[in-house]
Structures are given as C-alpha cells and as structure tokens.
C-alpha positions as CSV (number, residue, x, y, z in Angstrom):
1,M,237.1,-44.1,73.3
2,K,237.6,-40.4,73.3
3,W,234.7,-39.9,71.5
4,W,232.7,-42.2,74.2
5,I,234.0,-40.2,76.8
6,G,232.9,-37.4,75.0
7,L,229.2,-38.6,73.9
8,F,228.5,-39.6,77.8
9,I,229.7,-35.7,78.9
10,G,227.4,-34.3,76.6
11,I,224.2,-36.4,77.7
12,V,225.2,-35.5,81.3
13,L,225.5,-32.0,80.5
14,Y,221.9,-32.0,78.3
15,S,220.5,-34.1,81.2
16,C,221.6,-31.2,83.7
17,K,220.1,-29.0,81.6
18,T,216.6,-30.1,80.8
19,G,216.3,-31.4,84.4
20,K,216.1,-27.9,85.9
21,M,214.0,-26.3,82.6
22,T,210.5,-25.7,84.1
23,F,207.2,-24.6,82.6
24,N,206.1,-21.4,83.1
25,P,202.2,-21.1,82.3
26,N,202.1,-17.4,82.7
27,K,204.5,-17.4,79.4
28,K,203.0,-15.1,76.8
29,F,203.1,-15.7,73.4
30,S,203.7,-12.9,71.1
31,P,200.5,-11.2,68.5
32,Q,202.7,-12.9,65.6
33,Q,203.2,-16.1,67.2
34,L,199.2,-16.1,68.2
35,R,197.8,-15.0,64.9
36,S,200.2,-17.7,63.0
37,D,198.6,-20.6,65.0
38,Y,195.2,-19.2,64.3
39,H,195.5,-18.8,60.9
40,L,196.8,-22.7,60.8
41,F,194.0,-23.5,63.0
42,R,191.0,-21.7,60.5
43,N,192.9,-23.3,57.6
44,I,192.7,-26.8,58.9
45,L,189.7,-27.0,60.2
46,E,188.3,-25.3,56.1
47,E,190.0,-27.8,54.8
48,R,189.5,-30.7,56.5
49,H,186.5,-30.6,58.8
50,P,183.5,-32.4,57.1
51,G,180.8,-30.7,59.5
52,L,182.0,-27.2,59.2
53,Y,179.1,-25.9,57.7
54,W,176.5,-28.7,58.8
55,Y,174.3,-26.2,61.6
56,N,176.2,-22.9,60.4
57,T,176.3,-21.0,57.3
58,K,179.7,-19.9,56.0
59,A,179.3,-16.3,56.7
60,H,178.4,-17.1,60.3
61,M,181.4,-19.3,60.4
62,D,183.3,-16.4,58.5
63,Q,181.9,-13.9,61.4
64,A,183.0,-16.1,64.5
65,F,187.2,-17.2,62.9
66,D,186.9,-13.1,62.1
67,E,185.8,-12.3,65.5
68,G,188.7,-14.7,67.3
69,F,191.1,-13.1,65.5
70,K,190.6,-9.8,66.3
71,Q,191.4,-10.8,69.8
72,L,195.1,-11.3,69.1
73,G,196.6,-8.0,69.1
74,D,198.2,-8.2,72.6
75,S,200.4,-11.2,73.3
76,L,198.6,-13.5,75.3
77,T,199.1,-16.5,77.9
78,E,198.3,-20.6,76.4
79,Q,195.0,-20.5,78.5
80,E,194.3,-16.9,77.5
81,F,194.3,-17.9,73.5
82,R,193.1,-21.4,74.3
83,R,189.8,-19.5,75.2
84,V,189.7,-17.6,72.0
85,L,190.2,-20.9,70.4
86,T,187.3,-22.5,72.6
87,K,184.6,-19.9,71.6
88,V,185.2,-20.6,67.8
89,A,185.4,-24.4,67.6
90,A,182.0,-24.2,70.0
91,Q,180.3,-22.7,67.2
92,I,180.9,-25.1,64.8
93,R,178.4,-27.5,66.9
94,C,180.3,-30.7,66.9
95,G,180.7,-32.6,70.1
96,H,184.2,-34.1,68.6
97,T,185.8,-30.7,67.8
98,S,187.0,-29.6,71.0
99,V,190.8,-27.2,71.9
100,R,192.6,-29.1,74.0
101,V,195.9,-28.0,76.3
102,S,199.8,-28.3,75.6
103,K,201.2,-31.6,76.5
104,K,203.3,-29.4,78.5
105,Y,200.6,-27.5,80.3
106,T,199.0,-31.1,81.2
107,K,202.3,-32.4,83.4
108,Y,202.2,-28.8,84.7
109,L,199.3,-29.6,86.3
110,D,199.9,-32.8,87.3
111,T,202.9,-31.3,89.5
112,L,200.7,-29.0,91.4
113,K,200.5,-30.1,94.8
114,T,196.9,-28.4,95.7
115,K,194.5,-27.0,93.0
116,A,191.9,-24.4,93.7
117,L,188.5,-26.1,93.6
118,F,184.7,-24.7,92.9
119,P,183.6,-26.0,96.2
120,V,179.7,-26.2,94.7
121,Y,178.8,-29.3,92.4
122,I,175.1,-28.5,90.5
123,K,172.3,-30.8,88.7
124,T,171.2,-28.2,85.8
125,W,168.3,-28.6,83.1
126,N,166.0,-25.8,81.6
127,D,167.7,-23.3,83.1
128,T,167.0,-24.2,86.6
129,V,170.3,-24.4,88.9
130,V,170.4,-26.8,92.1
131,V,172.8,-27.6,94.3
132,A,174.1,-31.3,94.1
133,Y,177.1,-31.3,96.3
134,N,178.4,-28.7,98.8
135,I,182.1,-29.6,99.5
136,F,182.0,-27.6,102.6
137,K,180.0,-29.8,104.6
138,N,179.6,-27.6,107.9
139,D,178.0,-25.0,105.3
140,S,174.6,-25.7,106.7
141,S,172.5,-23.2,104.0
142,L,174.2,-24.2,100.7
143,I,172.8,-27.9,100.6
144,R,171.5,-30.3,98.3
145,G,168.5,-29.3,96.8
146,A,169.1,-25.5,97.2
147,Q,167.9,-23.8,94.0
148,I,170.6,-21.0,92.8
149,D,169.5,-17.8,91.3
150,S,172.7,-15.7,91.1
151,I,176.2,-16.7,90.7
152,G,178.6,-13.8,90.7
153,N,175.1,-10.9,91.1
154,K,174.4,-12.3,87.2
155,P,171.4,-14.2,86.7
156,V,172.2,-18.0,86.4
157,K,170.3,-17.9,82.7
158,E,172.9,-14.9,81.9
159,V,175.8,-16.9,83.4
160,L,174.7,-20.8,81.6
161,D,174.1,-19.1,78.5
162,S,177.9,-17.7,78.7
163,L,179.0,-20.8,79.7
164,R,177.2,-22.9,77.1
165,S,179.0,-20.8,74.5
166,Y,182.5,-22.4,75.7
167,I,180.6,-25.8,75.4
168,P,180.9,-28.2,72.1
169,A,177.9,-30.2,71.5
170,D,176.5,-31.5,68.2
171,G,174.2,-29.0,66.7
172,G,174.5,-27.0,70.1
173,N,172.9,-29.7,71.7
174,R,171.3,-27.8,75.3
175,I,170.8,-31.4,76.8
176,A,174.8,-32.1,76.2
177,Q,176.1,-28.9,77.5
178,D,173.4,-28.9,80.6
179,Q,174.9,-32.4,81.0
180,R,178.1,-31.6,81.1
181,L,178.0,-28.9,83.6
182,S,176.0,-31.1,85.8
183,T,179.5,-33.5,86.1
184,G,181.6,-33.2,88.9
185,T,183.7,-29.8,89.2
186,Y,182.9,-29.1,85.0
187,L,181.7,-25.6,86.1
188,G,183.5,-24.4,88.5
189,V,186.5,-25.2,86.4
190,L,184.8,-23.8,83.4
191,Y,183.2,-20.5,85.7
192,T,186.8,-19.6,87.2
193,W,188.7,-20.4,83.8
194,I,186.6,-17.7,82.2
195,Y,185.8,-14.7,84.6
196,G,188.8,-15.9,87.4
197,W,188.6,-16.3,91.5
198,P,187.7,-12.8,92.1
199,K,188.3,-11.6,96.0
200,S,184.7,-13.2,96.9
201,L,181.8,-14.7,95.0
202,S,178.2,-14.3,96.2
203,V,175.6,-17.1,95.3
204,H,172.1,-16.0,96.0
205,F,170.0,-19.2,96.4
206,R,166.5,-20.3,97.8
207,D,166.3,-22.9,100.4
208,S,163.6,-26.0,100.5
209,T,160.6,-23.4,102.2
210,G,161.4,-21.1,99.0
211,I,163.5,-18.2,101.5
212,A,166.2,-16.1,99.6
213,H,169.5,-16.7,100.9
214,K,173.0,-15.0,100.3
215,R,176.5,-16.5,100.6
216,V,179.7,-15.6,99.8
217,I,181.7,-18.9,98.5
218,R,185.5,-19.5,98.1
219,P,187.9,-21.9,96.4
220,Y,188.2,-25.3,98.7
221,R,192.0,-26.5,98.7
222,P,192.4,-29.6,100.1
223,P,195.0,-30.1,102.4
224,V,198.5,-31.3,101.9
225,D,199.5,-34.9,103.0
226,T,202.4,-34.1,105.1
227,T,202.7,-37.4,106.7
228,R,203.9,-39.0,103.4
229,K,207.5,-39.0,102.9
230,A,208.7,-37.3,99.6
231,G,210.1,-39.9,97.2
232,P,209.2,-41.0,93.6
233,R,207.0,-43.9,95.1
234,S,204.5,-40.7,96.3
235,K,203.8,-39.9,93.2
236,R,201.9,-42.9,92.4
237,K,198.5,-43.9,92.6
238,P,197.5,-46.8,93.9
239,R,197.2,-49.6,91.7
240,V,193.1,-50.8,91.2
241,P,193.0,-54.0,89.8
242,R,191.8,-54.8,86.3
243,R,188.4,-56.6,87.4
244,E,187.4,-54.0,89.6
245,R,188.2,-51.5,87.0
246,L,186.3,-53.6,84.6
247,L,183.1,-53.8,86.8
248,E,183.3,-49.7,87.4
249,E,182.9,-49.8,83.6
250,R,180.2,-52.5,82.9
251,S,178.1,-54.9,84.9
252,L,175.1,-56.9,85.1
253,Q,173.1,-57.5,88.2
254,I,169.6,-59.9,88.4
255,D,167.5,-58.8,90.5
256,S,166.5,-61.0,93.7
257,S,162.5,-61.0,92.2
258,G,164.4,-62.5,89.5
259,L,161.6,-60.3,87.1
260,F,164.4,-57.9,85.9
261,A,168.3,-57.1,85.2
262,T,170.3,-53.7,85.2
263,M,173.2,-53.4,83.0
264,E,175.7,-50.6,83.4
265,L,177.6,-49.8,80.3
266,N,179.5,-46.9,80.4
267,S,181.8,-47.1,77.5
268,F,181.8,-48.8,74.3
269,S,186.0,-48.7,74.7
270,E,187.6,-51.3,73.0
271,H,189.8,-52.1,76.6
272,L,186.5,-53.4,78.7
273,K,186.5,-57.2,77.2
274,L,182.8,-55.9,76.0
275,R,182.6,-59.2,73.2
276,S,183.1,-61.6,75.8
277,F,181.0,-59.3,78.6
278,F,178.0,-59.7,76.2
279,R,178.3,-62.9,75.5
280,R,178.6,-64.5,79.3
281,S,175.5,-62.0,80.6
282,F,173.0,-62.5,77.9
283,R,173.8,-66.5,77.8
284,K,172.8,-65.6,81.8
285,L,169.8,-63.9,80.8
286,R,168.5,-66.6,78.5
287,R,169.3,-69.5,81.1
288,Q,167.6,-67.7,84.0
289,K,164.5,-66.6,81.9
290,I,164.7,-63.0,82.9
291,R,161.8,-61.1,81.0
292,N,162.9,-57.1,81.5
293,L,166.3,-56.0,81.1
294,I,167.4,-52.3,82.4
295,V,170.3,-51.0,80.4
296,D,171.9,-47.7,81.7
297,L,173.7,-45.9,79.0
298,R,173.7,-42.5,80.7
299,S,177.1,-41.8,81.6
300,N,178.2,-44.1,77.9
301,G,180.2,-41.5,76.2
302,G,180.7,-43.7,73.4
303,G,183.6,-46.1,71.9
304,R,184.4,-48.6,69.5
305,V,181.5,-48.5,66.6
306,N,182.0,-52.2,66.0
307,N,181.1,-53.0,70.2
308,A,178.1,-51.0,69.3
309,H,177.5,-53.1,66.7
310,L,177.6,-56.3,68.5
311,F,175.5,-54.7,71.3
312,M,172.9,-54.3,69.1
313,K,173.1,-58.0,67.5
314,Y,171.8,-59.0,70.4
315,L,168.4,-56.7,71.2
316,S,167.1,-56.0,67.3
317,G,165.1,-58.1,66.0
318,Q,166.0,-57.1,62.4
319,P,169.1,-56.2,60.4
320,F,170.4,-52.4,60.5
321,K,172.6,-50.3,59.4
322,L,175.1,-47.6,60.5
323,A,174.3,-45.1,58.4
324,D,172.7,-43.5,55.2
325,S,176.1,-41.7,54.5
326,L,179.5,-41.4,56.1
327,Y,181.8,-39.6,54.1
328,A,185.0,-37.5,54.1
329,V,185.6,-34.2,52.4
330,T,189.4,-34.8,51.6
331,R,191.6,-37.8,51.6
332,R,194.6,-35.6,51.6
333,S,196.0,-32.5,53.4
334,A,198.4,-29.5,52.9
335,Y,199.5,-29.5,57.0
336,S,200.1,-33.1,57.5
337,R,202.9,-32.4,59.6
338,Y,200.5,-30.7,62.0
339,I,198.1,-33.7,62.0
340,S,198.9,-36.8,64.0
341,D,199.6,-40.1,62.4
342,D,198.1,-38.6,59.3
343,W,199.4,-40.9,57.1
344,V,197.9,-43.7,58.8
345,Q,194.9,-41.7,58.0
346,K,195.8,-41.2,54.4
347,W,196.2,-44.9,53.6
348,F,193.3,-46.1,55.7
349,M,190.6,-43.5,53.6
350,R,192.5,-44.6,50.4
351,F,191.3,-47.9,50.9
352,V,188.0,-47.9,52.2
353,T,186.5,-44.5,50.4
354,H,185.7,-43.9,47.3
355,K,185.2,-40.5,45.5
356,K,181.1,-40.1,44.5
357,A,179.6,-37.3,41.9
358,D,179.2,-35.0,44.8
359,G,183.2,-34.9,45.5
360,R,183.2,-36.2,48.7
361,F,184.9,-39.4,49.7
362,H,182.4,-42.3,50.7
363,F,182.9,-45.1,53.5
364,T,180.4,-47.2,51.0
365,W,180.4,-50.5,52.8
366,Y,178.8,-49.2,56.0
367,E,176.5,-47.0,54.0
368,K,175.4,-50.3,52.4
369,H,176.3,-52.8,54.7
370,Y,173.2,-54.4,57.4
371,F,174.3,-56.0,60.4
372,Q,172.5,-59.0,60.8
373,P,170.8,-59.7,64.6
374,K,172.9,-62.6,66.9
375,K,170.9,-66.2,66.8
376,R,172.8,-67.4,69.6
377,D,171.8,-65.5,73.1
378,H,169.6,-63.0,71.4
379,Y,167.6,-61.2,73.7
380,Q,164.0,-61.5,73.4
381,G,162.8,-59.4,76.6
382,R,161.8,-56.4,76.9
383,T,164.4,-53.6,77.7
384,Y,164.4,-50.3,78.9
385,L,167.3,-48.4,77.6
386,L,168.3,-45.6,80.0
387,S,169.6,-42.5,78.4
388,G,170.8,-39.1,78.9
389,G,173.1,-35.6,78.3
390,N,176.4,-37.7,78.7
391,S,174.8,-40.5,76.1
392,F,176.8,-39.3,73.1
393,S,178.8,-40.7,69.8
394,A,178.1,-44.5,69.0
395,T,175.5,-44.3,72.2
396,S,173.5,-42.1,70.2
397,L,173.8,-44.3,67.5
398,V,172.7,-47.1,69.3
399,I,169.6,-45.5,71.1
400,G,168.9,-44.2,67.3
401,G,169.0,-47.5,65.7
402,L,166.7,-49.3,68.5
403,K,164.0,-46.9,69.2
404,A,161.7,-48.6,66.8
405,R,162.5,-51.9,67.6
406,E,159.6,-54.0,68.7
407,N,160.2,-54.7,72.9
408,I,162.8,-51.7,73.5
409,V,162.1,-48.9,75.2
410,I,164.1,-45.5,75.7
411,L,163.2,-43.7,78.8
412,G,164.8,-40.8,80.1
413,E,166.2,-37.4,78.8
414,P,166.8,-37.3,74.9
415,T,170.7,-38.2,74.2
416,G,173.4,-35.9,74.3
417,G,174.8,-37.0,70.8
418,G,172.8,-35.8,67.5
419,A,169.9,-37.5,66.4
420,Y,170.9,-37.0,62.8
421,G,174.6,-37.6,63.1
422,N,177.7,-37.1,64.1
423,S,181.4,-36.0,62.8
424,A,183.5,-38.5,63.7
425,L,185.0,-41.9,63.0
426,L,188.5,-40.9,62.8
427,I,189.5,-38.3,64.9
428,P,193.0,-37.0,64.9
429,D,195.2,-34.9,67.7
430,V,196.4,-31.3,65.7
431,T,198.9,-29.7,67.3
432,L,199.8,-25.8,66.7
433,P,203.3,-25.6,66.5
434,A,204.0,-22.1,68.1
435,T,202.0,-22.7,71.4
436,K,201.5,-26.5,71.7
437,I,197.7,-26.2,71.8
438,R,196.1,-29.3,70.7
439,F,192.1,-29.9,68.9
440,R,190.6,-32.7,67.5
441,L,190.0,-33.1,64.1
442,P,187.0,-35.5,63.4
443,L,187.3,-36.5,59.3
444,F,184.4,-38.0,58.7
445,R,180.2,-37.0,58.6
446,L,178.2,-39.4,59.4
447,V,174.3,-39.2,58.9
448,T,172.4,-41.8,60.7
449,D,169.2,-41.1,59.2
450,K,168.6,-38.7,56.4
451,D,164.7,-38.8,57.0
452,I,165.4,-37.0,60.7
453,P,165.1,-33.0,61.0
454,K,168.8,-32.1,61.3
455,D,167.4,-29.6,64.4
456,G,170.5,-30.6,66.3
457,Q,168.2,-32.3,68.5
458,G,169.3,-35.5,70.6
459,V,167.8,-38.4,70.3
460,Q,164.1,-38.2,71.9
461,P,163.0,-40.6,74.6
462,E,159.6,-42.6,74.6
463,V,159.6,-41.9,77.8
464,P,160.2,-38.7,79.4
465,V,162.1,-38.6,82.6
466,Q,163.1,-34.9,83.8
467,P,164.5,-34.5,87.2
468,T,163.1,-32.2,89.5
469,V,164.2,-30.1,92.3
470,E,162.8,-32.4,95.1
471,D,164.3,-35.4,93.5
472,I,167.8,-33.7,93.6
473,R,167.0,-32.7,96.6
474,R,166.1,-36.8,98.1
475,G,169.0,-37.7,95.9
476,R,166.5,-40.2,94.0
477,D,167.6,-42.2,91.0
478,Y,164.3,-41.1,89.3
479,K,165.3,-42.9,85.9
480,M,166.1,-46.1,87.4
481,E,163.2,-45.7,89.8
482,K,160.7,-45.2,86.7
483,A,162.3,-48.1,84.6
484,K,161.4,-50.3,87.7
485,E,157.8,-48.9,87.9
486,L,157.0,-49.4,84.5
487,I,157.7,-52.9,84.9
488,K,156.3,-53.3,88.1
489,A,152.9,-52.1,86.3
490,R,153.3,-54.2,83.4
491,D,154.8,-57.4,84.9
492,G,154.1,-57.2,88.5
493,G,155.3,-59.7,90.9
494,I,157.4,-56.7,92.7
495,T,157.0,-55.3,95.9
496,E,159.7,-53.5,96.9
497,Y,163.1,-51.7,95.4
C-alpha cells in the first residue's frame, strides 16, 4: 500500500504547485523562440493553404513573410508577436484565416475583474465614421450621429486604413472589414491593441449642425460589483433557457397585416435545430398564404453547409449545386502534430477527394451534385434577402446561389464573403509550440462560379441600400424599412409599420 501513499502525496504536491502557477501576459519570448514559431507559421501556410496566392502573387506573399520576419530581432510578448502574425495573415485576403491568442491567455482574460473599454461604438462606410453609441451617457456632445473626422490627431481615413490592414477578409473585402469595425467594441479593441491607450485620446467630430468639436476620451472601466460574495458561484453566468437562446438566433414573425413575414436567421450552426425550424416555418407560411417573406441574413456569419443547402431548397425553384470546383492542395502534412485532429482530416480527405490532372485533390461529389428543391412546403411567394458585411461564408453561398432565382430579391449591402468563392470547409486550428498562439487553417478552396470576376467583392445586391448619417442619428433600420416599402409598393394594403 506504500506506493498508493506515495502516489497520493505526489498528486497533492503537484496540485499545489500548479495551483500557484499564474499566467504572465508580459512574459517575453526570445528571438529564437519567435523565429522558430514564425518559420512553422510560414511553412504550414505555404504547404497547405489552398488560397495563399489567390488574391496576391507569390512574390507579394514572400515579401510579406520576409517583412514579418524582420520584426523578430528582439524579444516580444505573446500579444506583440500576435500583431506581427495577424498583419501577415491578413495579406492572404482570406476571411477564414485568422490568428488567435493562446488558451492560457484566453483564461487569463476571463479572470480579469474589470477591463478597460473604448467607450465609443461606431458605424463606418466609405471612410465615413459616425458615432453609434457612447458608453459615457453624460457626454452631451459625442452622441449618436456625430461624424468623426480624426482620432488621436490622425485623419479618420488614415486610422481606418491602418486598422483594416489587420482584418482578414475574402479578397480584402472592404464591406466586411468596415462591418467588423462597426460591430460593438471591435474598433476600440483593435485600436488599443495596435496603439495602446495614450494618456489622452483626442477626437475631432462634427455635430448634427456641422459645427466642429474636440473631445478627449478616456477608457471606461465597469464598476466592480462589491455586493456579491466571492465564491465559485459568483463566476457563473446566469443560464439562459435553450428556447430563448434559439429564438435569439432564428425566429419567424408574421405581420399583423398578414401580407408579409419576417424570418431572422443569424446562423446556419448545427446547434440551432434548423431542420425542424425550417419545416415548421415554411409550413406555416404555406398554410397562412403569406405572399411576402423578408429573411434577415445581415448577422449570419455562416455555419453548416448542409443547413445552408436545406434553406435554399425551400426557396430555389430549380436544381442548384454548391460550386464549380472544391479542392485541397494536399492530403497530408509534414506538420501534423501542430494541427488539431489532422488525422481526422487526412482520412476524411482520403475517402472524399480524388487527385485530378491539375495535381489538386477535388471533392468531386460537390462539384457535380445538384440539389433538388423541396416539393413539400416549398415557398412560392416573393422573398427579400437582407444582406450586409456580416453575411459571410455559407451565407454568401446562399445569397449568391439564390440571387438570379425568380421571386427572390437581394437587398442591402454586398456580402462580407467573397462572391467568387472562399477557402473553408475544413478549418482546423494550428498551435505554435513555443508561444502557443493559434491560427485557423482552411484546407479547401471553393469556387462558387468560375464566370464571376475574381475581384474580391461580395455578392452584389439587386437593391442597394446604404446608410446615411441621418439614418444612424435616428437609429433607423433602413434596410428593413426599404424591404417593407417595396412590399407596400408592390402589393399594397399596408398602412403602418
């Protein structure tokens, strides 16, 4: 029994030791460690990324990699090294290729009691930047609708161009990048990550009358709740009922006029029970004879391709296929130990792909297969698909595939996902061994339609609807209002909204 006692003591001592270990975000990695990780980062991308030279030449990417390597002459923290990797990865112009913090850094962020926040949320388009929200509600000047001209004494266009160089997007899609900057605290997080928090940050802006102002803004720190008792339960977030969570992601509302319905569809995730949701929704539309359907896809970043296909089956009046080509550049890797579940990817690709004369491994079933429209509860009315910069990945495939269909209107801004195609399908994480920084590695290149120009643009709407400064000032849902306006003009019968 002595060995049991020794084992028990060993476990206790190890637990005490690891329990005292804390993560240090300011830890510096040596140039040798950084260069080793950087070589892996470059080698793995050059070996396996199917779209590495899709929107840039090899010479351009070689230069980008070389420029990044030159910044590794001194020790860097994880965050400093991640900035180097992020800027290089963004030049691939692939929205599915992004750099992420290490798992330990993620846990460290979760332990912070208060986090300094950039207090201003914005909406930006065509180099116009307008305040959408100010956390400091007592600020009576820098309010919704104020148009920002400069941040930190730099023209706003210069700031935007600098920030965009760190944001991955299909083909360098500006619509996608600007939508990211317009989402919640993203602009502030990215700005302070790159530039840090200065002692004071001046903002020049114009109010609704065009009068110029200057404000100095400071970070917002949420107050610490001292009334709650410390303990394991205090860290738990209140559990939201599953039904409520599902309703936040997908819902169907029929207008009281009976003339149209609105479907909000924020994801094609496998966790949303979309098969049963689509079945119930389209059955209800048929039984109540709803002639117009507005589908809000503006916040839909994609998800399961099979859910996207299922949705298309209810709306498309003719057979359709996923893509003209879908292929990987290789089925094996010299760096498998750094790639999550690479053995799963390897066996999957062995069974479903075939090497063709071009030397690539094609997923021929998807390249040839035509999906048939649903016969039961197929929607026969007119459909308005609302699109925008967050309409990405599988959602771009849906909008692009339905665009030319009869009785379907694409309304809003171009999609954030590329119209020509993307690099996606299988996207494992790669973990760099020294710093533990991770990056996403898409393994397949998908070309939706070879006849579409490969210009990096998203799927273009048939009815373009862009914001105005007045729209933001008034908090209008201008795209939804436009869809209802078109329904009223076409079918009539609506007197109020």
